[in-house]
MARDREN-211930 format. One record per residue (C-alpha): residue number from 1; residue in three letters; x, z, y. Coordinates in nm, 3 decimals, decimal comma, padded with zeros to 5 digits, always signed. Example, Ala and Ser with C-alpha at 12.3 -4.5 7.8 and 13.67 -1.06 7.14 Angstrom:
// residues 2
<1; "ALA"; <+01,230; +00,780; -00,450>>;
<2; "SER"; <+01,367; +00,714; -00,106>>;
***
This chain:
// residues 92
<1; "MET"; <+09,558; +09,962; +08,188>>;
<2; "VAL"; <+09,870; +10,008; +07,988>>;
<3; "ARG"; <+09,815; +10,085; +07,623>>;
<4; "GLY"; <+10,046; +10,239; +07,364>>;
<5; "PRO"; <+10,337; +10,473; +07,437>>;
<6; "LEU"; <+10,617; +10,409; +07,677>>;
<7; "VAL"; <+10,910; +10,220; +07,491>>;
<8; "LEU"; <+11,255; +10,281; +07,624>>;
<9; "GLN"; <+11,565; +10,078; +07,516>>;
<10; "GLU"; <+11,923; +10,133; +07,556>>;
<11; "THR"; <+12,126; +09,840; +07,680>>;
<12; "ASP"; <+12,478; +09,734; +07,593>>;
<13; "ASN"; <+12,608; +09,911; +07,900>>;
<14; "GLY"; <+12,420; +10,238; +07,823>>;
<15; "CYS"; <+12,120; +10,178; +08,071>>;
<16; "ILE"; <+11,784; +10,327; +07,932>>;
<17; "VAL"; <+11,499; +10,094; +08,057>>;
<18; "PRO"; <+11,137; +10,035; +07,980>>;
<19; "ILE"; <+11,070; +09,727; +07,770>>;
<20; "ASN"; <+10,698; +09,747; +07,755>>;
<21; "ARG"; <+10,611; +09,796; +08,144>>;
<22; "LYS"; <+10,641; +09,596; +08,456>>;
<23; "LEU"; <+10,885; +09,704; +08,719>>;
<24; "ASN"; <+10,759; +09,726; +09,094>>;
<25; "HIS"; <+10,870; +09,443; +09,327>>;
<26; "ASP"; <+11,207; +09,641; +09,409>>;
<27; "GLY"; <+11,292; +09,672; +09,038>>;
<28; "TYR"; <+11,203; +10,043; +09,008>>;
<29; "PHE"; <+10,968; +10,170; +08,708>>;
<30; "ARG"; <+10,686; +10,398; +08,811>>;
<31; "ALA"; <+10,482; +10,589; +08,559>>;
<32; "ARG"; <+10,186; +10,825; +08,558>>;
<33; "VAL"; <+10,294; +11,171; +08,475>>;
<34; "LYS"; <+10,026; +11,432; +08,485>>;
<35; "GLY"; <+09,810; +11,198; +08,662>>;
<36; "GLN"; <+10,051; +11,139; +08,945>>;
<37; "LEU"; <+10,243; +10,802; +09,008>>;
<38; "VAL"; <+10,611; +10,885; +09,001>>;
<39; "MET"; <+10,932; +10,697; +09,021>>;
<40; "TYR"; <+11,052; +10,733; +08,661>>;
<41; "HIS"; <+11,426; +10,776; +08,727>>;
<42; "ARG"; <+11,359; +11,064; +08,964>>;
<43; "HIS"; <+11,116; +11,225; +08,671>>;
<44; "THR"; <+11,394; +11,209; +08,423>>;
<45; "TRP"; <+11,631; +11,353; +08,670>>;
<46; "GLU"; <+11,408; +11,646; +08,743>>;
<47; "GLN"; <+11,340; +11,721; +08,382>>;
<48; "LYS"; <+11,699; +11,760; +08,309>>;
<49; "TYR"; <+11,848; +11,906; +08,624>>;
<50; "GLY"; <+11,535; +12,048; +08,832>>;
<51; "PRO"; <+11,377; +11,950; +09,156>>;
<52; "ILE"; <+11,555; +11,703; +09,373>>;
<53; "PRO"; <+11,640; +11,885; +09,694>>;
<54; "ASP"; <+11,492; +11,779; +10,035>>;
<55; "GLY"; <+11,725; +11,540; +10,213>>;
<56; "TYR"; <+11,864; +11,406; +09,889>>;
<57; "GLU"; <+11,791; +11,111; +09,657>>;
<58; "ILE"; <+11,890; +10,970; +09,309>>;
<59; "ASN"; <+12,151; +10,699; +09,328>>;
<60; "HIS"; <+12,186; +10,468; +09,027>>;
<61; "LEU"; <+12,580; +10,455; +08,957>>;
<62; "CYS"; <+12,504; +10,150; +08,727>>;
<63; "ARG"; <+12,301; +09,969; +09,005>>;
<64; "ASN"; <+12,019; +09,903; +08,765>>;
<65; "ARG"; <+11,700; +10,043; +08,946>>;
<66; "ALA"; <+11,498; +10,044; +08,613>>;
<67; "CYS"; <+11,766; +10,269; +08,452>>;
<68; "CYS"; <+11,645; +10,626; +08,382>>;
<69; "ASN"; <+11,965; +10,749; +08,198>>;
<70; "THR"; <+12,050; +11,070; +08,382>>;
<71; "GLU"; <+12,426; +11,000; +08,304>>;
<72; "HIS"; <+12,406; +10,699; +08,534>>;
<73; "GLN"; <+12,247; +10,894; +08,812>>;
<74; "GLU"; <+12,376; +11,106; +09,094>>;
<75; "CYS"; <+12,202; +11,324; +09,332>>;
<76; "ILE"; <+12,337; +11,244; +09,687>>;
<77; "GLY"; <+12,227; +11,282; +10,053>>;
<78; "ILE"; <+11,986; +11,028; +10,193>>;
<79; "SER"; <+12,255; +10,901; +10,466>>;
<80; "GLU"; <+12,517; +10,864; +10,197>>;
<81; "HIS"; <+12,277; +10,672; +09,961>>;
<82; "LYS"; <+12,184; +10,440; +10,245>>;
<83; "SER"; <+12,526; +10,368; +10,320>>;
<84; "LEU"; <+12,606; +10,295; +09,950>>;
<85; "THR"; <+12,296; +10,069; +09,930>>;
<86; "ASN"; <+12,424; +09,870; +10,219>>;
<87; "ILE"; <+12,774; +09,829; +10,058>>;
<88; "TYR"; <+12,606; +09,726; +09,734>>;
<89; "ARG"; <+12,393; +09,451; +09,899>>;
<90; "ASP"; <+12,726; +09,318; +10,053>>;
<91; "TRP"; <+12,861; +09,296; +09,704>>;
<92; "GLU"; <+12,554; +09,074; +09,571>>;
***
C-alpha cells in the first residue's frame, strides 16, 4: 500500500512525472481515482478537456509515457496513434 500524497515533479523539459510511485512495465503511471485504477495521463487529460471520445487515445508528444503534463499530450485517433508509436520505435 502506498502511503502519503502523490508527489509530481517537473523535469527540465517540462514533463510532469510522479517521483514517489512506481511505473508499470510499459513506463506508464497508474493511480486509483475514486476507487478505480486509471492511466494517470488519461485522467489528467480528462480533468482538463473532458472525456476522451471512443476511437481516440492520448499521445505523448514528449514520448515520456509517465508524463501527465497536458501541454505534452494530444488526443488523436487510434490508427494514427499506432502509426506514430511504430515510427517512434524505429527511432529508438
